[in-house]
SELUM-153700 format. One line per field, with one value per residue (C-alpha): residue number from 1; residue in three letters; x, y, z. Coordinates in Angstrom, 3 decimals, m for minus. Layout:
<recs>
pos (NUM	...)
code (ALA	...)
c1 (X	...)
c2 (Y	...)
c3 (Z	...)
</recs>
This chain:
<recs>
pos (1	2	3	4	5	6	7	8	9	10	11	12	13	14	15	16	17	18	19	20	21	22	23	24	25	26	27	28	29	30	31	32	33	34	35	36	37	38	39	40	41	42	43	44	45	46	47	48	49	50	51	52	53	54	55	56	57	58	59	60	61	62	63	64	65	66	67	68	69	70	71	72	73	74	75	76	77	78	79	80	81	82	83	84	85	86	87	88	89	90	91	92	93	94	95	96	97	98	99	100	101	102	103	104	105	106	107	108	109)
code (ALA	GLU	TYR	VAL	VAL	ILE	LEU	ALA	GLY	ASP	HIS	ILE	TYR	LYS	MET	ASP	TYR	SER	ARG	MET	LEU	ILE	ASP	HIS	VAL	GLU	LYS	GLY	ALA	GLN	CYS	THR	VAL	ALA	CYS	LEU	PRO	VAL	PRO	ARG	SER	GLU	ALA	GLY	GLU	PHE	GLY	VAL	MET	LYS	VAL	ASP	GLU	SER	ASP	ARG	ILE	ILE	GLU	PHE	LEU	GLU	LYS	PRO	ALA	ASP	PRO	PRO	ALA	MET	PRO	GLY	ASN	PRO	ASP	MET	SER	LEU	ALA	SER	MET	GLY	ILE	TYR	ILE	PHE	ASN	ALA	ALA	TYR	LEU	PHE	GLN	LEU	LEU	GLN	GLU	ASP	MET	SER	THR	PRO	GLY	SER	SER	HIS	ASP	PHE	GLY)
c1 (22.322	22.542	26.357	29.026	32.594	35.123	38.574	41.687	42.246	46.032	46.533	47.402	46.383	44.202	41.642	38.386	36.075	33.207	34.945	35.296	31.627	30.465	32.476	31.047	27.465	27.994	29.476	26.698	29.289	28.449	31.955	34.729	38.301	40.825	44.131	47.569	49.911	53.080	56.049	55.393	58.745	57.292	53.650	54.171	54.097	50.479	46.962	46.808	43.918	43.736	41.490	40.146	40.500	37.593	39.184	36.637	38.155	38.499	40.542	42.024	45.358	46.968	50.763	51.112	54.436	53.662	51.544	49.307	50.209	47.983	46.326	48.621	51.434	53.340	55.747	53.060	50.390	47.378	47.765	44.750	44.725	42.330	39.514	36.241	32.791	29.927	26.287	24.880	22.541	25.381	27.689	24.952	24.469	28.214	28.373	25.400	27.064	30.364	28.633	27.187	30.438	32.089	35.791	35.652	38.253	35.736	38.616	37.589	40.975)
c2 (m169.009	m165.862	m165.841	m168.536	m168.086	m170.447	m170.832	m172.697	m175.644	m175.428	m171.893	m170.763	m167.163	m164.966	m162.799	m161.107	m162.358	m160.161	m157.043	m158.718	m159.778	m156.253	m154.842	m157.536	m156.642	m152.859	m153.032	m155.298	m157.782	m161.302	m162.541	m161.072	m162.406	m161.514	m160.486	m159.347	m157.071	m158.913	m157.818	m158.612	m160.407	m162.974	m162.972	m165.780	m168.205	m167.379	m167.051	m163.390	m160.991	m158.522	m155.705	m152.467	m149.014	m149.743	m153.052	m155.120	m158.461	m158.712	m161.911	m164.585	m165.992	m169.045	m168.651	m166.365	m165.855	m162.120	m161.134	m158.083	m154.989	m153.366	m150.202	m147.298	m149.566	m151.205	m153.085	m154.936	m157.573	m158.796	m162.409	m164.405	m165.450	m168.332	m166.611	m166.098	m164.769	m165.536	m164.689	m168.206	m167.975	m166.771	m169.580	m172.140	m170.710	m170.940	m174.528	m175.500	m173.923	m175.655	m179.006	m178.815	m177.655	m180.528	m180.838	m178.716	m179.647	m178.602	m176.859	m173.966	m172.304)
c3 (5.989	3.920	3.731	3.516	4.791	3.200	4.751	3.658	5.985	6.075	7.398	10.892	11.518	13.646	11.866	12.777	10.001	11.223	9.859	6.471	6.530	7.418	4.487	2.186	3.168	3.055	m0.456	m1.719	m2.985	m4.116	m3.319	m1.179	m1.158	1.555	m0.024	1.060	m0.885	m1.895	m4.032	m7.712	m7.793	m5.325	m6.468	m8.993	m6.054	m5.154	m6.451	m7.462	m8.059	m10.893	m9.627	m11.034	m9.451	m7.059	m5.931	m7.850	m8.903	m12.668	m12.830	m10.556	m11.728	m10.129	m9.863	m12.905	m14.676	m14.988	m11.956	m12.369	m10.384	m7.797	m9.133	m8.294	m7.080	m9.965	m7.663	m5.662	m6.389	m4.396	m3.231	m2.076	1.582	0.836	2.758	0.887	1.735	m0.638	m0.718	m0.300	m3.313	m5.551	m4.403	m5.045	m8.554	m9.274	m8.014	m10.186	m13.238	m12.461	m11.971	m15.481	m17.119	m19.022	m18.251	m15.088	m12.487	m9.786	m8.028	m5.835	m5.672)
</recs>
């Protein structure tokens, strides 16, 4: 397979993953994460993305005390939905690097 879709096993939702995959391919991304805007006051309860002006992920923060704001919207943050699309070769590379990292928790997120 050229792409890998990873889903959280404890969610109940309905989503058309094909639209996300098309966007992933068209943008030439190595990894795409589905996110939802949430109020910054509540974002500390979630895994949150810090993104640049083009929505490229700069950092992933798990339940941060001071969640980063969405570009152009200081009152909102981007919370991960636990839905990921990877280029298969890139995911394999990341897993190999993680496997050889001493002290890694091997936690995907």
